[in-house]
C-alpha positions as CSV (number, residue, x, y, z in Angstrom):
1,M,0.0,-0.3,0.2
2,D,3.0,2.5,0.7
3,D,4.2,1.4,-2.7
4,L,1.5,2.6,-4.3
5,R,0.4,6.3,-2.2
6,A,4.4,7.0,-2.9
7,R,4.0,6.1,-7.1
8,T,1.2,8.0,-6.9
9,R,2.1,10.9,-5.2
10,M,5.5,10.8,-8.0
11,C,2.3,11.3,-11.0
12,L,1.2,14.0,-9.3
13,R,4.1,15.4,-9.0
14,I,5.2,14.9,-12.0
15,V,1.6,16.1,-13.9
16,L,2.0,19.5,-11.8
17,V,5.6,19.9,-13.1
18,C,4.9,18.6,-17.0
19,K,2.7,21.9,-17.5
20,A,4.4,23.7,-17.3
21,M,6.8,21.8,-19.5
22,T,7.7,23.5,-23.9
23,R,6.7,19.6,-25.2
24,L,4.9,16.6,-22.7
25,P,7.9,14.2,-21.6
26,D,7.5,10.6,-23.3
27,P,5.9,8.1,-21.3
28,Q,8.6,5.8,-21.0
29,L,11.1,8.7,-20.4
30,L,8.7,9.4,-16.9
31,S,8.7,5.7,-16.6
32,Y,12.7,5.5,-16.6
33,L,13.1,8.6,-14.6
34,A,9.9,7.1,-11.3
35,P,12.9,5.3,-9.8
36,Y,15.3,8.1,-9.0
37,D,14.9,10.9,-5.9
38,P,12.1,13.3,-6.9
39,H,15.3,15.9,-6.3
40,V,17.1,14.5,-9.2
41,S,13.9,13.2,-11.4
42,D,12.6,16.7,-11.5
43,L,16.1,18.4,-12.4
44,T,16.0,16.3,-15.4
45,L,13.1,17.1,-16.7
46,A,13.8,20.9,-16.0
47,L,16.9,20.7,-18.2
48,R,15.3,18.3,-20.3
49,D,13.0,21.8,-20.7
50,V,16.1,24.2,-21.2
51,V,17.1,22.3,-24.0
52,L,13.9,22.6,-25.6
53,E,13.4,25.8,-25.2
54,E,16.8,26.5,-27.1
55,A,16.3,23.6,-29.8
56,P,12.6,23.6,-29.9
57,D,12.5,21.3,-33.1
58,A,15.0,19.1,-31.5
59,I,14.1,15.3,-31.8
60,E,14.6,13.1,-28.2
61,S,16.2,9.8,-27.9
62,I,15.8,8.0,-24.8
63,V,18.3,5.6,-24.0
64,K,18.0,3.7,-20.4
65,G,21.9,1.7,-19.2
66,Y,23.4,2.6,-15.8
67,A,21.7,6.0,-16.5
68,V,18.7,7.7,-18.1
69,T,20.0,9.6,-21.2
70,I,18.2,11.8,-23.8
71,G,20.1,12.6,-26.8
72,F,19.0,15.8,-28.5
73,S,19.8,15.9,-32.4
74,F,17.8,17.5,-35.4
75,T,18.3,14.0,-37.6
76,G,17.4,11.3,-34.9
77,K,20.6,10.6,-34.6
78,P,22.1,11.4,-31.2
79,L,25.0,9.6,-31.4
80,K,26.2,10.9,-34.9
81,D,24.5,14.3,-35.4
82,G,23.6,15.2,-31.2
83,F,24.8,18.2,-30.3
84,C,23.8,17.6,-26.4
85,H,22.6,14.7,-23.9
86,V,21.0,15.0,-20.7
87,V,22.4,11.9,-18.5
88,T,20.7,11.3,-15.3
89,Y,22.2,9.9,-12.1
90,L,21.9,9.3,-8.7
91,D,22.4,12.5,-7.1
92,H,22.8,14.8,-10.0
93,V,22.3,15.3,-13.6
94,N,24.8,16.2,-16.8
95,L,24.7,18.1,-19.6
96,G,26.9,16.6,-21.7
97,F,27.7,18.4,-25.1
98,N,28.7,16.1,-28.3
99,R,31.5,18.2,-29.4
100,G,32.1,19.9,-26.1
101,A,35.9,19.7,-26.7
102,M,35.7,22.2,-29.4
103,L,33.5,24.8,-28.0
104,P,35.2,27.7,-26.6
105,D,34.9,27.8,-22.4
106,P,36.0,30.9,-21.6
107,N,34.1,30.2,-18.0
108,G,35.6,27.1,-17.5
109,V,33.2,24.9,-16.3
110,L,33.4,21.8,-19.1
111,Q,34.1,18.9,-17.5
112,G,35.9,15.5,-19.2
113,T,39.1,15.0,-20.8
114,G,37.8,12.8,-23.9
115,K,38.2,13.9,-27.0
116,L,34.9,15.2,-27.8
117,I,32.5,15.1,-25.1
118,R,32.3,17.9,-22.4
119,H,29.5,18.3,-19.8
120,V,28.1,20.6,-17.1
121,T,27.5,18.3,-13.8
122,M,24.0,20.5,-12.3
123,R,23.2,19.5,-8.3
124,D,20.0,21.7,-8.1
125,Q,17.6,23.9,-10.5
126,T,18.8,27.4,-9.5
127,E,22.1,25.7,-11.6
128,L,20.1,26.2,-14.5
129,D,19.7,29.6,-14.8
130,R,23.5,30.6,-14.9
131,P,23.8,32.5,-18.5
132,F,26.4,30.6,-19.7
133,V,24.3,27.0,-19.9
134,R,22.2,28.6,-23.1
135,R,25.5,30.6,-24.6
136,Y,26.9,27.1,-24.6
137,L,23.8,25.1,-25.4
138,Q,23.2,27.7,-28.4
139,A,27.0,27.4,-29.5
140,A,26.5,23.0,-29.3
141,I,23.0,23.9,-31.9
142,E,25.2,26.3,-33.9
143,Q,28.1,23.6,-34.8
144,V,25.7,21.1,-36.2
145,G,24.4,23.5,-38.0
146,G,20.9,24.2,-36.1
147,P,17.7,23.2,-37.2
148,P,16.8,21.8,-41.0
149,P,15.6,25.0,-42.4
150,A,11.8,26.1,-42.7
151,G,10.6,23.6,-45.1
152,A,12.3,21.4,-45.2
153,A,11.6,17.5,-46.0
154,P,10.6,16.5,-42.1
155,H,12.3,13.6,-40.3
156,K,11.2,10.3,-40.2
157,P,11.1,8.5,-37.4
158,N,12.6,5.2,-37.3
159,R,10.8,2.3,-36.7
160,N,12.0,2.2,-32.8
161,S,10.2,5.4,-32.1
162,S,8.3,5.1,-29.1
163,N,5.4,8.1,-29.7
164,S,5.0,11.4,-32.4
165,S,7.0,14.2,-30.7
166,G,10.3,12.4,-31.8
167,A,11.6,10.5,-29.1
168,T,13.2,7.1,-29.9
169,S,14.9,4.3,-27.9
170,S,17.6,4.0,-30.4
171,D,20.1,5.6,-33.0
């Protein structure tokens, strides 16, 4: 019974959070986030919303492994053409940039040592209001050439698409 009450509270909280969102999250994403602490799942959804405010035409690709990952691209191919990703861990969320090593980092906040990917760790929603977050997102979007031009043929979701919003479960 306690589990049912906890799930009900979580569902009501998510409904309230989602009402203010740019785009409603895929139900699969919500189910993947359900086991996380509400602070972390809310942070994930809020960061996702910031990305979608900067890139309303972005296609989300959702993957659950050891962490929940949302890849963002304009083609539906987040590994090849993605500009950023949101990764949910137990106590924080990372905003990753697929070509982050090539981004200017005047604030010195990008973390990582790989050839391409860099990230910023978020532990609290107030960190989403830092102006550089949107500047890095805008620069990452420019790296991939931005969204397709108006009038371009729309992307056809692959057979693994989980809904009409463009969220997919694979590349």
